[in-house]
N, C-alpha and C positions, 0 to 999 in steps of 0.2 A: 573510240570516243575522240572527238576532235578537240583541238586546243581551245577553240571558242567555247565549246560546251564545258570544258574543265574550268575555264575562267568564269563562266556564268555561274557555275556551282560554287565558286569560291567567294561569293558574297558572304561577308562575315556574319557570324551568328548574331553579333550585337546589332548589325545593320538590319538583319531580318527581323529580330525581336522588336526593334524600334518601329519598323514598318508595320509589324503586326499589332503592336500595342496601340498605334494610332487608330486601328480598326476595331479595337476591343476596349471601349471606354468602361464597360462593366468591370473588367479586370483591374484597371487602373484605380477605380474608386475603392476597391477592397484591399489594396496593398498596404496603406499606412497602418491600419489597425493590426493587420496580420504581422507586419514586421515588428510592431510594438510587442505583441504577444510572443514573438520569437525571441526578442531580447530578454523578456522576463523568463522564458523557458531556459535560455542558455545561461543567464545570470545565475539561475538556481543550481546549475551544474558545477560552478566553481566554488560553491559553498562547502562542499565536501572536502576538496583539497585544503581550503583555508582552515576548516575545522580540524583536519588531521594535523596540520602544522601547529595549531594552537594547543591541541591535546598533548602533543609530544613535547613542545617547548615550554608550555605554561602549566599544563596539567600534570603529566607524568614526571617531568623534570623540574617541577617547581621547587624553590628553596624550602626545605623543611619536609619534603616528601610529596607524594602525589596529592593533587587537589581534586578529589572526587566530585565535589560540588560543581566545579568548573566543567569537568568532563560530562556530568549529567546535563548541565545546562546547554553545553554545546551539542550534545546528542539530541536534546529536545528541539533546539533551534533547527538543526539539520532535518529532523523529521517534519517539522512544519514547512520548511522551505521546499523539501522534496514533494510534499503534498500540493503546495501551491504551484510548483513547477509542473506537476502532472495535470492540474486543472488548466494551466496556461497552454500546455501542449495539446490537450483535448480541444480547447476553444480555437486554437490556431488551426488545427486540422479541419475542424468543422467549417470555419470561415474560409479556409483555402479551398476545400472541396466545393462548397456552395458557390464561391466566387468563380472558380475555374469552370464549373459546369454551366453556370449562367452565361459566362463569357463565351464558352465554346459552343453552347447551344445557339447563341446569337451568331457566331461565326459560321456555324454549319448552315443556319437558315439563310444568311446572306450569300454564302457560296452557292447553295442550291438555287436560290432565286436568280443569282447572277448567271448561272449556267443556262437557265431558261430565258434570260434576257439576250443571250448571244444568238446570233442568227442561225438559221438552219444550216447555212453553208459552213459556218464556223464549226458547228457541232458535228457535221459530217466529216470535217477534216480532222477530228479528234477520235481516238479509239474510245468507245463508250466505257470500256472497263477502266480506262485511265481516268475519265471524268468521274465515274462513280467512286473510284478509290480516293479521289481528292476530297470528296464530301464525306466519305465514310472512314476508311482505314487511316488516312493521313490525319484527320481530326482526332480519331481514336488514339493514335500514337501520341499526339500532343496532349490529350487528356490524361493518358497514363503517366507521361512524364511529369506534368504539372501537379498531379496528385501524389506521385511517389517521389520523383526526383525534385519536384518543387518544394515539398516538405523537407526533404533531406538537405536540399541546397540552402533553404532559408535558415534552418537550424544550424547547419555547418558554418555558414557565414557568420552568424551571430556567435557561435562557439569559438571560431577563430579570433574574432575581435575581442571578446571578453577574456579568453585565455591569454591572449597576447598582452593585454593591459595588466592583468594580475601577475603574469610572468615578469614583466618589467618592474613591477613593484617589489617582487622578491629578489630578483637578480638581473640587472641589466646585462651583465657579462654573459650569463647563460642564455638569455633571450637573444642577444645578437648572434651567439653561436648557432642557435636553432634556426634563426632566420637565414644565416649564411648557408646552412646546409640545404635549405629549400630554394635558394636562388637559381641553381641550375635547373631544378624541376620546373620553375616558372617558364623558362625559355623552351624547355621540352614540351610543356603543355601547349604553348602557343603553336608550335610546329604540329603536334598531334591534332590539335583542334582544327587546323586548316585541312589536314589530311582526312580527318573524320568527316568534315563537311562535304568533301568530294565523294568519298566512298558511300556515305549514307544517302547522298543524293541519288547515286546509282541504285541503291537498295530500294528506295521508295519508287523509283521508276520501274524496277523489276516487279514490285508488288502489283503495280498497275498492269504490267504485261501479263502476269499470271491471271489476274481477274478478267482481263479482256479475253484471253485464250479460253478460260473455263466457261465464262458466260456465253461466248460465241458458240462453243460446242454444245452447251445445254440448249440454247435457243434453236440451234440448227440440228438437234438430235435426229429428227425424222430424215433430214437430208443425208446425214452421216450414215444412218442405217440403210437408207434406200440405195445408196451408191457403194455400200460396203467399204467405207473409208475409215473405219474405226481405228485401224492401226496407224494410218497417216495422221488422224486427228490426235490420237494418243501421243504420237511422236512429237507433234507440235506443242502439246501441253507439257510433255516431258522436257522439251527444249526450254520452254519458258521457266519451268520449275528449276531446271539445271542452272540457267543464268541467274535466277534469284539466289540459289544455293551458293554459287561461286561468289556473288557480290556480298552475301552475308559472311562467308568465310574470310574474304578480303577485309571486311570491316572489323571482324573479330580479331584478326591478326593485329591490326592497329590498336584495338582496345586492349589486347593482352600486353602490348608494349607499354601502354600508359600505366597499366596496373603494376607491372614489374618495376617500372621506374619509381612509382610512388612507394612501393614496399621497400625498395633498396634505400631510398633517401630517408624514409622513416627509421629504418634500422640504424643507419649511420648517425642520425640525429640523437636517438636514444643512447647509443654507445658513447657519443661525444659528451652528452650531458652527464652521464655517470662518471666518466673519467675526469672531466674538468670540474664537476661538482665535488668530487672527493678531494681533489687538489685544493679547491677553494675552502672546503671544510677544514682540511688540515691546516690551512693558513689562517683559519679563524674568521674568514669572511662571511660564511653562512653557517647556520646551525643544521643539525641533523633533521629537525622537523621541516626546515625550509627546503632542504634537498629532496626529502620524500614528497613534500607537497609539490615541488617543482616537477618531479617525475610524473605525478598525477596530471599536472597541467600540460606537460608535454604530450601525454596520452590524449588529452582533450584536443590539443592542437593537431596532433598527427592523425587522429581518427578521421576527420573530414578529408585529409589528403589521401588516406588509404581508400576511402570510398569514392574519391574523385573520378577514378576510371569508370565506375559504374554510372555515376551522374553524367560524366562527359559523354559516355557511350549513348545513354538514353537521350541526353540533350541534343546531340548532333543528329540522332535519328529523328527526334521530334522536330528540330529546326528544319531538317530537310523536307519533312512532310509539311511543316508550316509554310515553307517557301513555295511549295507546289500549290497550296491553297491560296496563298497571297497572289501568286502569278495569275491564277484564274480571276481573282477579284480585281486585279489590276488591268485585265484585258478589257479594253473599251469595246462595247457592243457596236458592230458596224451597222446594225439596224437599231437606231435609238429612238425611244419614245420621246417626242418633243415636249411632253408634259413634264418630264423630269427636269427640264431646263426652265420651267416656269411658263412655257408657251403651250402650244398644242391647240389646234382648231377643232371645232365640232362639225361633223358632216351636216349638210342641210337636210331638213325634214323631207320625207317623201321618198319615192323610188329613186334609185341611183343609176346613173350611167357611168361609162368608163371612157376616158380619153387617153390615147397614146400619142405622144408627140416626139417623133424621131427616137423612139426608145430602142436601146441596144443593151445587151448584157453578155458578159464573159464570166465564166466560173473561176477563172484565174487570169492574171494579167497577160500571160503568154499563151492562153488557150484560144482556140478558134471561137468566134462569136456564136453564142447560143441563140441570140436574137439580133437582128440588124435592121435599123431603119423602120421600125414599126410605127406607122402613122395612121391612126384610124380612131373612130368614135363608135361606141356601142350605145345604141339608143335605150331609153327607159323601157322596162318591162319586156325587152326582147330576149328570146331564148336563142342563144348563139352556141353552135357546136364548133369546136376547134379540132380539126383532123389533120393527119399527116403521118408520115412513116416514123418508125422508131428513131429517136435522136433528132427529129426535125425541129424541136424547140417547143412542143405543145405544153409540156408540164411546166416549163419556165414561165409561160403566161400565168398559170395558176399561182405560182410562188410570188410573182411580182405584184399581181392584183391584190393578193392578201397580205402583202408586205412581209412575207417571210424572207425576202431579199429585196434589195434596192437596185434599180437599173444602174449600169455603169455609164450609160449615155441617155440623154433625153429626159423627158418628164412624163410622169403618169399621174392623172388627176381623176377624182371621183366627184360626182355631183350631177348637175343638169344646167341647161341654159337658163331656166327660170330661177332656180335656187342658187346658181353660181357654182363654179368649179373650184375645188380645193386640192392643191397639190398633195399627193399621197404622203409624202415625207413630212408634211405639216399637220397631219391628222393625229390627234391624241389617240393612243392605243385603246383607251376606254371607249371612245366613240367608234373607232374602226372595228374592234372585236364585237361590239354589240350590233353593228349594222351589216357587217360582211362576214359570212360564214363559209368555211370550206369543208367539203366532205372528201377526205382523202381516199386514195384507191383501196387501201387495206381496211378501211373502216375500223380503225383501232378502238378497242374497248378495254376498259379497266376491270380489274378483278373485283367485281361487285355484281349486283343484280341488274336485270334489264332496266328496271325503273331508275336505279341509281345512275346508270350510264346515260339514260335519256335526260336526267336532271342536270347533267353537265351543260345542256343547252339552255335550260332555265331553272336555276335553283329554286326550291320551294314548291315545286309541283306536287300535288297529291297523287296517290296511286290511281285514283279515278280519272284525274286529268291526263295521266300518262296513257291509260287505257283508251280514253277518248281520242288522243292524238293518233294512236295506232288505227283506231276505227275510222277516223277521218281520212287516213291515208289508204284505206281499203285493206288494212293488215289485221283486222280484228280476228279473222279465222285463224291466221298463222299464230297470233299471240295466244289464242285460246288453246291451241295445240301444244303449247309449252307445258312442261310438268307443273310448274308453279306460277304460270302466267307472268306478270311483271316482276314477281319476286324470284324468278328463276335465275340462279347464279350463272354467269357467263364464263367463269374461269379466267386464268391469266391470259391477257391479250385476247380475250374472247374466244379461246380455243375450244370451249364446250359447244360452240355454235359453228356451223359451216361458214365458208367465206361469204356466201350470199346472205345468210342470216345475219352476219355481222353488219353487212351493208344495210340491211333493213333497219337495224337498231340505229345505225349512224344516220340514216335518212330521217328517222323519227326524232333523233336528237337535233338535227338541223331544222326540222319542221317546228318544234316547240320554241327554238331560238327566234323564229319569225324574222329572218334577215331581209334587208332591202336589196342586197346583192348576194347571190349564191354562186359558189364556184364548186363544180363537181369534177374531180380528177379521176377519170376512168372508172366511174362508180358502177358501171354495168358490166365490167369484165369478169371473167372467170366464175360464172355461175351456171347452174343447171337451168333448163328451159322453164320449168315451173316457177322457180325463184325469179328468173328474169321477167316473167310475166308480172309477178307481184311487184318487182322493182320498177318495171315500166309504168304500171298504174300509179304506184306511189310517187314516182318522180314527176309524172304529169301533174299530179295534185300539188306536189311540193313546189314545182316551178311556175305554177299558174299565177299570173299577175305580178311576177317579180323578175328583175333582170337576172339572167342566168348565163354563166359560161360553163359549158360542159366539154370536157376533154375525154374522148372515148375512142377506142379502137373498133367498137361495134357500131357500124354506120347506121344501124336502125335508129340510134339517137339522132344522128344528123338528118335522117329522113323526116323526123318529127319537129326539128328545130325551125325557128323562123328564119334563121340565117346561118350560113356555114362559112367559116374561115379556114382556108387551106394553107398550111404552113409547110415550107420546104426549105431545108438548110438555113433555118432561122429567119426566113422572110415570109411574109404573107403574100402568096402568089395568086390566090383566087378568093373571091368573096361574092356571095350571092345565096339565093335559096337553093335547096336541094334540086328542085326541078330544073332550075336554070343551069346549075353546074353540071348535072349529069347529062344534060342535052348537048354539051359542047365537048370537044376533044380537049383533054387537059389532065392534070394530076388527079383531080377529084374523080373524074369519070373512070380513070384507070384504077384508083383505089376502090371505088364502089364496085366495079366489075370483078376485081380480085376478091373482094369480100363476099360478093354474091356466089362466086364459084366455090369458095371455101365453105360457105354456109350450106350449100347443096351437095357438097362432097365431090365436086368436079375438080379435075386436075388443071394446073396452070398450063397454058399453051407454051410450047417451046419455040424459041426463035422470034 
């Protein structure tokens, strides 16, 4: 761990809590009444020591013998106060639980939505298990603390305040003695709090590492088995678990030190009160009842200190998780919806064209350019295929046009000569997502039915309308062959369907969205011949009459396109129709010849 990382983790717990409370107005609104109930609950606890003192000094040691009427009255008053205290504690717990869950539900929702607001590039730079842990286990840890440690902390704080006031009333000398005993512990707790903030920051990171390792091995289970690397995968998970174990042990060592310190100081305080209290009693400064009541009060004062290690332990663990959640919320999206700033333009009605003006892009400041100097215009209703070798920059086109990322150089606009051109970074997301649709390569599906997945393209569609969409795409026979038709569950990530079938559902989803600009990212790769024929027919119907950018390795798509863009090393090196480009010597002719040979099973020429 670097010095910079340690210093970053040393953000004080108070500073983190202040930062968090600004984002949790629901919690702040519920605090005043909760604290009032806590004071009532703690005030009730000092009634018993006061009653004990009164019973001994005025009841049992009354002039003329014990005053049993006074004793009975004090017992009755204590019973009523204890009952009221129980009601106050119940109401305080209910309010605290409701307030914290409301606030944390809002925090979890904001964190989840903010993760989705971050660009694809930012998400790819984070381990997914770590992102998931910030929205799940880190918030859960905070919830556990606020509902357990929060109750204990609020009650303990009130108990300390009330006990201290009553102790001063009984004997200021003994009260100063008790406070003097706990002064060293205050300095120790400050040291331990800083140390716990560091070690529990590491613990929360290790939780994210474990989640990342486990989730990756589960998602990639077929690859793990296919390559026989279960031992290597298990060793990787064991390593993550081992690092988590060591970080927890380190944290618990610090927690144990806090606990021992609190126990030692509490024992010293009790012993000192007994010795000095007896001496004051012999001198006639306090009565026997006062000394016994004071010992009760010292117990009320010491109890919160003895549980401070547990509260501090959970608090620092929760604060470490809280900081990780807040760090996500504080991350400014590098692709921002202009509507959030009160602006945002709407795309012009009708079909959309695309204009690149000296567009360049790098995935990192020091990385080689993925695109350089792209300067072109795609006309309305044109079907354009973008081809090139792996790593040439084809997929970057798709991400920029759909604004999953912003160009690092130049400007990209959507629109037309008649309707006007709108810079893409000025288009409100609501307008952009309703007019521009992307079909990604993997055709990602959610764990629901075929119909439910298609409805992501247009919510509110009936099953009959979903069936009609498949029929219009020429996929009615395929849909009829599914066990339950549109009600067929697709499983997690659509794994109940083949790769090609997932793409069919993704195409239907894009079809019902009825976009004016369609981006297909390698949508015809990795499918069997029969499914490819279905995909080809469906794509022809889907792309008919709308501007389409298709990025594909199968050059059969390029053969049917109106225009082909050839990308090499981030630059557009050729542009024209398939017939024009294949007729001249150049990158496209070579790619097409290579693809033809591989399609027919011929070997590549050597030399």
